[in-house]
C-alpha positions as CSV (number, residue, x, y, z in Angstrom):
1,X,-185.5,255.5,42.2
2,X,-184.6,258.6,44.6
3,X,-185.2,261.9,43.4
4,X,-182.3,263.6,41.4
5,X,-180.8,266.4,42.8
6,X,-178.0,268.3,40.3
7,X,-175.8,270.6,41.4
8,X,-173.0,272.0,39.8
9,X,-168.5,271.8,40.8
10,X,-167.0,274.7,41.2
11,X,-163.9,274.5,39.7
12,X,-160.4,276.1,38.9
13,X,-160.2,278.0,36.0
14,X,-163.9,278.8,36.3
15,X,-164.7,275.2,35.1
16,X,-168.4,274.0,36.9
17,X,-169.1,270.2,36.5
18,X,-172.8,269.6,36.3
19,X,-173.1,267.0,38.6
20,X,-176.3,264.2,40.3
21,X,-175.4,262.0,43.4
22,X,-177.7,259.3,44.3
23,X,-178.8,256.8,46.4
24,X,-176.0,256.0,49.9
25,X,-173.2,253.1,50.2
26,X,-170.4,252.6,48.0
27,X,-169.8,255.0,45.5
28,X,-170.1,254.0,41.7
29,X,-168.9,256.8,39.2
30,X,-170.4,257.1,35.6
31,X,-168.5,258.5,33.5
32,X,-170.6,259.0,29.7
33,X,-169.4,259.3,26.3
34,X,-169.1,260.9,23.1
35,X,-171.2,262.9,22.6
36,X,-173.8,262.2,25.3
37,X,-174.2,263.3,29.1
38,X,-174.8,261.8,32.2
39,X,-178.3,261.5,31.2
40,X,-177.0,258.6,29.8
41,X,-176.8,256.1,32.3
42,X,-180.5,255.8,33.2
43,X,-180.9,252.3,32.7
44,X,-178.1,252.0,35.2
45,X,-179.0,254.8,37.8
46,X,-182.3,253.0,39.0
47,X,-180.2,249.5,39.3
48,X,-177.2,250.8,41.3
49,X,-179.6,252.5,43.8
50,X,-181.8,250.2,44.4
51,X,-179.1,247.5,45.0
52,X,-177.1,249.8,47.9
53,X,-175.1,251.9,45.7
54,X,-174.6,255.7,45.9
55,X,-174.3,256.7,42.0
56,X,-172.4,259.5,40.7
57,X,-172.9,260.9,37.3
58,X,-171.0,264.4,36.0
59,X,-171.1,266.0,32.7
60,X,-168.1,266.0,31.1
61,X,-166.9,269.9,30.5
62,X,-167.8,270.3,26.8
63,X,-171.3,268.4,27.4
64,X,-174.7,268.9,29.2
65,X,-175.0,271.5,31.7
66,X,-171.5,271.7,31.9
67,X,-169.2,275.1,31.4
68,X,-167.8,274.5,27.1
69,X,-164.5,276.0,27.6
70,X,-162.6,277.0,24.2
71,X,-159.7,274.3,24.8
72,X,-158.4,271.4,27.0
73,X,-160.1,268.5,26.1
74,X,-156.7,266.4,26.5
75,X,-157.3,263.6,28.5
76,X,-154.7,264.8,31.0
77,X,-157.6,267.8,31.6
78,X,-160.2,265.0,31.6
79,X,-159.0,263.1,34.2
80,X,-157.9,266.0,36.3
81,X,-161.6,266.9,36.5
82,X,-162.7,263.7,37.6
83,X,-159.3,263.8,40.7
84,X,-161.5,266.9,41.3
85,X,-165.0,265.7,41.9
86,X,-163.2,262.7,43.8
87,X,-161.6,264.8,46.5
88,X,-164.3,268.0,46.6
89,X,-167.2,264.9,47.2
90,X,-164.5,263.8,49.4
91,X,-165.2,259.8,48.0
92,X,-163.1,256.7,49.0
93,X,-163.5,253.0,47.4
94,X,-165.2,254.0,44.6
95,X,-166.1,252.0,41.6
96,X,-165.1,254.2,38.2
97,X,-167.9,253.2,35.5
98,X,-166.2,254.5,31.7
99,X,-168.8,254.0,29.2
100,X,-166.5,254.8,25.7
101,X,-164.5,258.1,25.5
102,X,-165.0,257.8,29.7
103,X,-163.0,254.4,29.4
104,X,-160.1,256.7,29.2
105,X,-160.4,259.1,31.9
106,X,-160.8,255.4,33.8
107,X,-157.0,255.1,32.6
108,X,-155.8,258.3,32.4
109,X,-156.9,258.6,36.1
110,X,-154.7,255.7,37.4
111,X,-152.1,256.0,35.0
112,X,-152.1,260.0,36.4
113,X,-153.3,259.5,40.4
114,X,-153.0,255.7,41.1
115,X,-155.3,254.1,42.7
116,X,-155.5,254.9,46.2
117,X,-159.2,256.4,46.1
118,X,-160.4,253.2,43.8
119,X,-161.7,250.0,45.0
120,X,-162.7,249.1,41.2
121,X,-162.6,249.4,37.6
122,X,-164.9,249.0,34.7
123,X,-164.8,249.9,31.0
124,X,-167.4,250.0,28.6
125,X,-167.4,249.6,25.5
126,X,-164.1,251.3,25.7
127,X,-161.8,253.3,23.6
128,X,-158.6,251.9,25.7
129,X,-156.0,250.6,24.6
130,X,-155.3,252.7,21.7
131,X,-157.9,253.2,18.8
132,X,-155.7,254.8,16.7
133,X,-153.7,253.3,13.8
134,X,-149.8,253.3,14.2
135,X,-146.3,251.5,13.3
136,X,-146.8,249.8,16.7
137,X,-150.4,249.8,17.1
138,X,-152.6,247.8,14.3
139,X,-156.5,249.9,14.9
140,X,-158.2,252.3,12.7
141,X,-157.1,254.4,9.9
142,X,-156.8,257.8,11.4
143,X,-158.9,259.4,8.1
144,X,-162.0,257.5,10.0
145,X,-161.4,260.5,12.5
146,X,-160.9,262.9,10.3
147,X,-163.0,262.5,8.1
148,X,-165.5,262.3,11.6
149,X,-164.4,265.9,12.6
150,X,-165.5,267.0,8.4
151,X,-168.7,265.5,9.2
152,X,-169.2,267.5,12.2
153,X,-168.0,270.5,10.6
154,X,-170.2,270.1,7.4
155,X,-173.5,269.4,9.1
156,X,-173.3,268.4,12.8
157,X,-177.1,267.8,13.6
158,X,-177.2,265.2,10.5
159,X,-173.9,263.4,11.6
160,X,-174.9,262.6,14.8
161,X,-178.7,261.4,13.4
162,X,-176.0,258.6,11.1
163,X,-174.1,258.4,14.0
164,X,-177.2,257.5,16.4
165,X,-177.7,254.5,14.0
166,X,-174.5,253.2,14.1
167,X,-174.0,253.9,17.9
168,X,-176.8,251.5,18.6
169,X,-176.8,249.5,15.8
170,X,-180.8,251.1,14.7
171,X,-181.3,248.8,11.7
172,X,-181.0,245.2,13.7
173,X,-182.8,246.2,16.8
174,X,-185.3,248.5,15.8
175,X,-188.7,247.9,17.3
176,X,-186.8,245.2,19.4
177,X,-184.1,247.3,22.2
178,X,-184.2,250.4,20.4
179,X,-186.6,252.7,19.9
180,X,-186.7,256.1,17.4
181,X,-187.4,257.9,20.0
182,X,-184.2,256.7,21.9
183,X,-182.4,257.3,19.3
184,X,-184.3,261.1,19.3
185,X,-183.4,261.6,22.9
186,X,-179.6,260.4,21.8
187,X,-179.7,262.9,19.5
188,X,-180.4,265.7,22.0
189,X,-178.2,264.3,23.7
190,X,-175.0,264.9,21.3
191,X,-176.6,268.6,20.6
192,X,-176.3,269.5,24.2
193,X,-172.7,269.8,23.9
194,X,-170.8,272.2,22.2
195,X,-169.2,271.6,18.9
196,X,-165.8,272.8,19.6
197,X,-165.8,270.1,22.5
198,X,-167.3,267.8,20.4
199,X,-164.7,268.2,17.6
200,X,-161.2,268.2,19.6
201,X,-163.0,265.0,22.0
202,X,-162.1,263.2,18.3
203,X,-159.2,263.9,18.2
204,X,-158.6,263.3,22.4
205,X,-160.9,259.7,21.9
206,X,-159.0,258.6,18.8
207,X,-155.4,259.0,19.4
208,X,-154.2,259.3,23.0
209,X,-152.5,256.4,23.7
210,X,-153.3,254.6,27.1
211,X,-150.7,252.0,26.9
212,X,-149.1,252.5,29.6
213,X,-152.2,253.7,31.5
214,X,-153.4,250.4,31.4
215,X,-150.6,248.5,32.6
216,X,-151.2,250.7,35.8
217,X,-154.6,249.0,37.2
218,X,-153.9,247.1,39.9
219,X,-157.5,247.0,41.1
220,X,-160.2,244.6,39.9
221,X,-161.1,245.4,36.5
222,X,-164.4,244.3,34.2
223,X,-164.0,244.7,30.3
224,X,-167.5,244.7,29.0
225,X,-167.5,244.9,24.8
226,X,-169.9,244.2,22.8
227,X,-168.8,242.1,19.6
228,X,-171.3,243.8,16.9
229,X,-169.5,247.6,18.2
230,X,-169.6,249.5,15.0
231,X,-168.0,252.7,17.2
232,X,-165.1,251.1,18.8
233,X,-164.4,247.3,17.5
234,X,-163.6,244.6,19.4
235,X,-160.6,243.8,18.0
236,X,-159.1,247.3,18.7
237,X,-160.2,247.9,22.0
238,X,-161.5,245.3,23.7
239,X,-159.4,242.3,23.5
240,X,-156.3,244.6,23.6
241,X,-156.6,245.9,26.8
242,X,-157.2,242.7,28.4
243,X,-153.7,241.5,28.0
244,X,-152.6,244.6,29.1
245,X,-154.7,245.2,32.5
246,X,-153.3,243.2,34.8
247,X,-155.8,240.1,35.5
248,X,-158.9,242.0,34.1
249,X,-161.7,240.5,32.9
250,X,-163.6,240.3,29.6
251,X,-167.0,240.1,29.3
252,X,-168.5,240.0,25.5
253,X,-172.2,240.3,24.7
254,X,-173.2,238.4,22.3
255,X,-174.0,240.6,18.8
256,X,-174.2,243.6,20.8
257,X,-173.3,247.0,19.4
258,X,-172.1,250.1,21.0
259,X,-174.5,251.6,23.0
260,X,-175.5,248.3,24.5
261,X,-175.7,250.4,28.2
262,X,-179.4,251.4,26.2
263,X,-180.0,247.9,23.9
264,X,-178.6,245.5,26.5
265,X,-179.8,247.5,29.7
266,X,-180.6,244.2,31.3
267,X,-177.8,241.6,30.0
268,X,-175.5,244.4,30.7
269,X,-176.5,245.3,33.9
270,X,-176.5,242.1,35.5
271,X,-172.9,242.0,34.6
272,X,-172.0,245.1,36.2
273,X,-173.9,244.1,39.9
274,X,-172.5,240.5,39.4
275,X,-168.8,242.1,39.3
276,X,-169.4,244.9,41.6
277,X,-171.0,241.8,44.2
278,X,-167.5,239.9,43.7
279,X,-169.6,237.1,42.1
């Protein structure tokens, strides 16, 4: 594994995005989920670099080592951050990989800016196309998101202790696919995010409608989801996204939880690399 070179990306409004850039070859941009940061991708970074790809990871504003402004955690702002990263690093023919909340950035980036710099898109345990239950969308009741915000506001450390267990289906996989130490590591990443960003992003990933964005995908797209996901149920996300994204492939990892990039990293990495290589 190549050395980690972490920089800060200067942006307008005094925003800095902390990013890492590894390897050489076609660029793969890994976009982390809520409430974590770029360090969640360690199993994938190594596999991708060893397979001949240039890998860029970054901390979303409000998380990890990036700037933590008071506002602008909406997806238009987050997609603009991604655009600034791509343009500043002069990336072409990029592959976007969005996990959970990060899938929303992939969708909104394509919806707002198109695919002139994008070769492929991958949505992993993604919140796309629309999480919230409405008159024209069967999804998750808004009370779930309000309950999450209430739990974070009352006791953020305890909320994320409990959240991590559901993130990995810990009781099912503990001692086998997930250790207590990894659970602690995940909690530590979550606590590096700002309280305000953590709260505001619940509304962003829970209540943003990406259905029109998904219809604008015109590059090869892979959707990967676990059928035991307790955070983003497959029925309201991956299966609907496949119906909206032209010619998308859906790969379901049996019995996998939301955090499958860790618990099922071997299976996921194999699916990912086969898609990147066109197999």
